[in-house]
N, C-alpha and C positions, 0 to 999 in steps of 0.2 A: 384338492388332491387336484392336478389336471393329468388325463391321459389319453392318449389316442387309442380306440377300443379295436383291439387286433380279431381278424376272423378265427374261429374254432374248427379246426380239420380233425378228421374223422383218426390220425393218427394218433393225437388226442387224448382224444375220447377213450380209444382204447388201452391206451399206453400215459396215462398219467404221469406227470412230472412231480418227484419226490425231492424236495427241497430238505436235508437234515438239520441246517439250522438258520432259522429265519429270526434273530431276536434270541437266540436261545431255544426256541422248539421248533419241532420239523411240522412242515405242511406239505400238503398233495394239492397239487395247482394241475388245471387241464388249458384253463385261457391263459396268456402269459401275461397279462395285465396282473392276475389276483395276486401274485406274491408280491410285486410291490404295494398292492394298498394291506396285503398283511403286514410287510413289514413296517409299514406309517402307522399303521393300528397297534402294534405289540410297541412300537417305541412312543407313542405317543401314554401310553400306558393307560391311566385311566382317566386323560383328557380326552374329550372328544373330537371327530373327524367333521366341521362345522357341513364340508361341504365336499360332494365329489362332482368336479364338472371332467364330462366325458364327452369326446369328439368323435364322432361315428360316420361312416362312409354311409352312402346311400347301400351299400349291398350289407354292412354291418346293423343297420335297422331294418333294412325290409325283408332281407333273404333268410330263408327258415334251414337250420343245420342239416343237411343232409341225411345226419343217421340221427336215429333214437337218441334220445337226453333222460338222465334222471328225473327231467323236467317236463319230458316227453318231446313235443313238437314246440319249437321254440326259434325266437331270430337268435344273431349274435349277440346283440347287444342285451335282451331279456337273460341271455345264460349268463352272463356276468353278472347283473343285479341279483339273479335269485342265488347264485353262488356266492355272493357276497354277503347278502342278507342271512343267508343259511349259517355264515360264521358270526356275521354281527349285524345283528337285528335292529341295532341303535340307529344303522344307515337307514332307516326306512324313513322316506321322504326327502332326501338328503343329495338325490341325483340329478342331475342337471346336463342336460344333452346339447351338445351343437353342431352343428352338420358341416363337413367339408367334401369338395370331390377328391376322389382316387385318380380320376385322371386318368388317359387309356396311351397305350406305346402309339406313340407316334412321331415320326420323321420329318414332317414341315416345320420347320425353323418358327415361322410365323405363329403357326398353332400352337406352338409351343410356349411360347411371350403371350401367348392368350391365357395359356390355362396357367402359367404362374402369374400373371395377373390375377385371375380368380385366386389363387391362393393367398396374394395378399390380401384381398379383399374379404378373404374367409377370416384371417387374422385379426382384420378390423373388427370385425362381425363377433367373433369369441372376446377378443381382449373386450368389448365395449360391455357384453354380458357377464362378463365378470368385473371389470370396472360398476356393471349397477348392483350387483353384490355388494362389492366392499362400501359405495355410496352409500347402502342402507345402512351400514355397519361402521360410521365415521368413526366412533370412539374408540374404538378398537384396534389392536394392531392384526394386521392380516398376514400371517404366514402361509407363504404357497409352497407345495410341493408336488412334485411332476417326475412323471413314470415317462421314462424316455424308449419305451420298450417298444410298443405297438405301432401301427398308421403304416403308412405305401409313402414310400417315394420321397417327397420334400416333408414329412411328417417332424422329420428332428429340426430342420430348420425351421419349418412353423412354430413350433415348440419355443424355439430359443427364441424366436423372435417376440413369441407373444409373453415370456417371461423377461426381457428385457425392458420390453410395454408396461407390465405391472407393475415391473421396480421403478422403472421412470415418475409412476405414480403413488410412490410408495408403498408397495406393496414388499415385506421382506422374504429374498428364495431362499428356504432355507434345505430340504434332503432333494437331491434330483438323483434318480434312482434308473437301474438299468439293471432287468433280469439275465441271464446266462441260464438256456433250458439245458443246456451241454453240460456244462459245471456245473450244473443246479444250485447256484449261489445268485443272491441277490449283491449288486454293487453297488456303492456312493456313488457316483459320478459330478459329484457338487464342485470338484476341482475343473471341470469343463465350461460351468457356466463362471464359476469366479473368475476363469481365465478371462471372461466377455469383464467383471468388473476391473482386470487389471490393465487391461488393454485401452477397455475406457479411461480408465482413470491416468495413463501415461500419455494419451490424447486430451486429455483437461488440463495436464497441469504442462504439456506443450505448447497448448493454444491459447490457454486461460489463464496459466498458472498457479490451479486452483490444486490441491494436494487431496482432496475429501475423498475422492474415490480409490488413492492409491491408499491412503490411511486401511479404508474400510476394507479393503482386501488382506491386508495384515492384521488389520486389530485381534479376529479368532487366535491367534499365534505369538502375538507382540511378545510373551515373555521369552519365548524362545528364540527370538531372531541374533543374528551374530552384532557385535557390538559395531561392524562397521555401518554396517545395514540402519543400525535404531538411530546412529548419530545422522546418517545420510538422511534418513525421513526424519528426524527432528530437523534439520537446518533447510531442506523442502518444505517444513510447515512454515518454521520461520522467515523462509523467503516470500512463501506463499500470502502471510497474513501483513509482511510490511508491505508487498503490492497493491494488499486489497485495501489496508489503509493509509495507505503511499507515506509510511513514515521516510520522510525525508532526510533524517539523522542516521537513520538504521538501516536503508536500504542497499549502500554500497556492502558496507560490512558483511551483511546477511549474502549477496551476489557472492562475494571474494569466499566464505564461509562455504556457501553449497559447491562451487567449485572445486574447494579444498577438499570434500568430505566425500564428493562422487570420485575423484581422484585414486580418494583409499578404497572405496568400497570396489572400484573395477580393479585396481591391484588384487585384491584377494579373491574376484568372481564369483562370490556367493560359497555357501556352505552348503547349504538346501536345494532341493530340485526349485522350490518357487524363488528363490535367492538368486540362483544361477539364471531364469527365466527371466528375473526382474532386471539383471545385468545385460541382459542381451536388449532388454528393451531401453535403458538408460544410454545404451550407443546410440540409438535415434533420438532421444531427449538431447545430447550435448550435441548433435547435430543441428538442432531447432536452436540451441542455444548458446550457437558457439560464440556469439558476439560476447557476450557475457561471462562466460568461462575462460577466455583467454586469461593471461596472467597479469596482464597489465590494464584489465578493466578500470573502465575510469566511469564519470559520469557523463560524459557525452555519450556513452556507448548505451549505458541504461536508458537514456532518453531517448535512443532511436528504436533501441527494441522495443519498448514502450509503444512508439511508432507502428512499429513491420506488427505487432500484437492489437492495433488498434485500440490501445488502450488512452483514448482521449482525455480522459479526468486528470489520469496518472502523468500524461505525458504536460499538461500543461502546467501541472502545481509542481512537477518536477522544476519547468522551466523557469516558471517565477520563483523560486528559493533554491535555484542551485547557478543560474545565469549569472545573477550578482556577483556569488564569490568566484566564478570563472573570469569575471571582467577584471576583477580586483587583482587576484591570480597573476592573469598573462597580463597584466601591467597593460590591458585596455583603456581600463578606466581607475584611479587609483589615488591613495594619498599616503603619504609617508609623517604628513603633520600630528605629534601626537595628541595634543588638545583636539583636533577631530576624531581621529580613532577613543580617545576618553569618551568624548560625547557621545558619539555615534554608538558606544557599548554600553551606555546609562539610557541612552534611549531605545537601544534594542533590547535591552532586558526586560521591559516591560512586554513586549512581543513576541518573546521567546528568538526573537533575530538576533544573529551573529552582527556584530558592526560593520562587515562587511555587505549584508545586506540592506542595512541599514542605511549606509553610504549612498550605494545606488537606488534605493527605492524611495527615500525619503527626506533624508536629510538636505537643508537648504542653506547651509553655508555657516560661517562663523559670526555668530552674534558680537556687537558691538561687548558685552559684558562678557564672550569668552575670550575676543579680539585683548582685552584690557587685561585678563584673567594674569597670564604669566609675569606681567610687568607688577602688577600687586603681588606677586607672591615672591617677586624676586628682590623687593621695598621688604616686606617682612622679613625674608629670611638673612638679610643685609643689616638690618636694623640695628643691633647692637654689635655689630661690627661694622662700622662706617666706611664704607668703600672712598677709593681716591678718583681723582677725577678721570683717569684711563678707563676704570670700569664702569663710570656713569657714562662718559662716551659712549663704550661699544656696547652697553645695554640698553643706553635710550634714546639710541641718534635716529630711531622713528617717531621719537618723542620729543621735539624741540623743547615745548614748554615746561615738561616736566623735568628734561634735564638743566635747564636753567636753574629751577626751584632747586634740584638737590647739590648744584656746584654752589649757588648763592649759602644752600645748609652748611656745606660742609667748610667756605669761608669764614663763617660768620661766630663761628663759636666765642671768641673772644668778645667780639662787640654782643653777643645775646647775653654773655654773664655780665658783661657792662648794664646792658639794659634790666637784668633784672636788678639790678644793682638802686638803675636810679631811673624810673620808668621814665623820668621827662624826657627823656632823649629819643622814646619811640616814634615822634615823627619823624627824624633823623634815620632813624632804623626802616622806616617804612620805604623812605624814599631810596635808599642805599640797595637794599632787600627787596624790589618790589614783589617780586616773584613768590619769595619765602612767605612776606606778608599776607599776601594773599591766602596763601595754603594754613597760614596760622588762625585767619578769619575763618576758614570753614571747619578747621577743628572747634573754634570756640564756637561756633554759632550751632554745631552737632549738641554741642554740652548744655547750651542755653536753652536748646527745645523743652528740657524737662524742667517743670514750673520749679521744681524743689533747689536747680542752680541760681544760686544768688551771688555770683560774682562778675565781675564787669571784666571788659577785656585785659583793663591795666595789670588788675590781680590774677587775672587767666595767667596772663604770660608771667608775671614772678613766679606763679605756681608752678608751672609748667618746664620740667624736665628736657634740658636740652636733648638727653639721649633717646628721648621716649619721640618727636617729631617726626622722624620718618616713618615712625611704626604707624602713630596716630596719622598719616597721611594715606596709608596703605589700607587704612580698616574704614576712610571716608567713605559715603554710598555711591552709589554708581553714577547717580546724577551729580553730585559734586566732583568727584574726581576728575568726571568726564568736561567738566565745567573749568577746570584745573590745566586739561591738557589742552582746551583750548581750539578744538576741534571740531568742524563744523558734523552738526548730526544729520546720517545720510537721509537722501527724501525716500518716502516709502514707496515700494514697490507695486504697480497698479497690474493688477492680475485680471486673467478674463476669465472665460467659465471652460477656452482647451483645457484639458490636462496636460499635452504634449508641452503646449506653449508655455506653459505655465512652468512646468520641471526642467524646460530648458531654460527659462530666464535663471532658475538656482543654480542650472551645470555652467551657465555664463558668469553669473555670479562667483561662481566659488573657482573658476579661471581666472579671473580677475585677480582674485584674493591668492590665486597660487596652491591653492591646498585640493583641483581637481588636477590630476597630473597624467597623461597619457604618453607610452613610446609607440603610436600610430605616426604614422606620416604625417597626418595632417588634425587638427581639431575637426575637421570635414567629416573625419575619418570614424574618429572615436566616438560623434555624437550619431555617426548611422548606427554607430553599435546599440548606443543607447538607447537611440530613436524605436530601431527595431525592438529592441528588448521589452520596453514599455507599453509596446501596439501586442506584444504576444500576452503581456500582464494584464493588460485592457480586456484582452481575449475571454482568459479564463476569468478576471472576475465578470464579465458582462455573461455571459456562459452562466456562472454561478446566480445571479440573479436574474435570470431570464424569465421572460413570459412567456405562455403557451405560442403567442403571435411570433415571435421572436425566431428565424430562421438562421442557419450558419451552415456554410460551404465545405464539410470537413476536408475535403483534398486540397482547397486554397490553405486551410489554414495549417494541413500537414506536409503540404508544398513549401509553404513561408518558413516552419520550425526548421525542417530537413536543411534548407538552404541556410540557415542562420546558424546549424551546427556544424554545417562544412565549411563555412568560412570561419566560424569559431575554432575549430580543429586546425586550422592552416598555421596560429600563434603557437 
């Protein structure tokens, strides 16, 4: 317990203060601090009061009380100690004293400032002394009680400062008391100290998005909170958690939920005194969160808020994860190719990415296998409902060799049946239907790879059902199918060590294949958007794996991202 020891005056010696009810029992006090200590001792019941930290002025410590006392000629400090030991012998050896300066009545402002500085230094010394006790009892929970009654001038402010410092260093502030001699009552003044917790909590939430102190304030009475406040506190907690762990999939929804719950709570104004006070603080929080609490809040608003709060890790992470979505949604860099979208969805699943993120971040374009996949599928789907010439020309116009095979196929049905009856005509068939004959050879070789397959090419033709030829072509291996198309294999792309140059090659290839589209005025404008995004992404990746020698100019990074967001907002 902590207390500023007050002076004993002659009036109190002659007229002791009778408190009719201190924790259910009467008590007669002379020195003002006695009643608070008695309150704590009775409140603790059988639990001990381990330490009594008494803060004393020079007068309290050294001057003798002018009148005789029941203990003879004693100082004010000695009088309080003896009075307490008379009632509580178990306090023997548990007193520890700290000095502080009362000061004197002065008009000079410079001297007043020096005196205030001295008081602050004394606060630090008192705190260090109590902290030393806490350090020697690290395994225990330190519960601190305080008597706000005694002391002179700055005593109350000094006591509040000491309590805040102790709380910051892990102590739990429990009972804060004030003795009213005139009303003969000891009051619990916990609400005064708890108000600091609420104020600090509102400040923490405004500055850092942390809700811990606010939760601590309302925790003792959480069962009696109104519905709107309970829901608001839950929304604040969820928002705080999503910001801390940078949950990109949840933040936007949590921001919108927070704004909704604040609006509902503010309409009620709070039901209890605590809630009404908190309602006033919420108004200040609303001003600080104005960007996030507007009805049409979006991802860019949240990133800008993170920049304002200097949440750099969150800023870079949100940019990396959200900007690709925005680039696609705003048609700055997008695709409407179903094959590409499906491929990006498949690739993105393994890394918990959307197809839009995969498309902008890593997708390298349609492979040869993907390019011919739709043709294979079309061949398979129409295999038993043989297409006509018009359908073939429409669907295979980009693949003339394959078109030739299918046109020969639909024109050779009668000749094929004749061939099956008289295999000796095979040479004439091969000269007339050269493209189809090549395809039949590919199909035969697929089967002939099996050592158990004993048929000759002639017997294979005899047994091959005409209706199955188109399906068999669609199911050839990639290399055999590609060979039928008679298209030159693309040359491999030479890549270097520069990440952006390599990515730029991918984008250029995708533009050539008409799968990377843009509503920008020029390809150069689109490439500038993509370049700047990858630069921000690279900053994030580099910082995450940086060595202690690496240095970063946060101001430059902040300016770069802010300019990018402003440019993006114009779309």
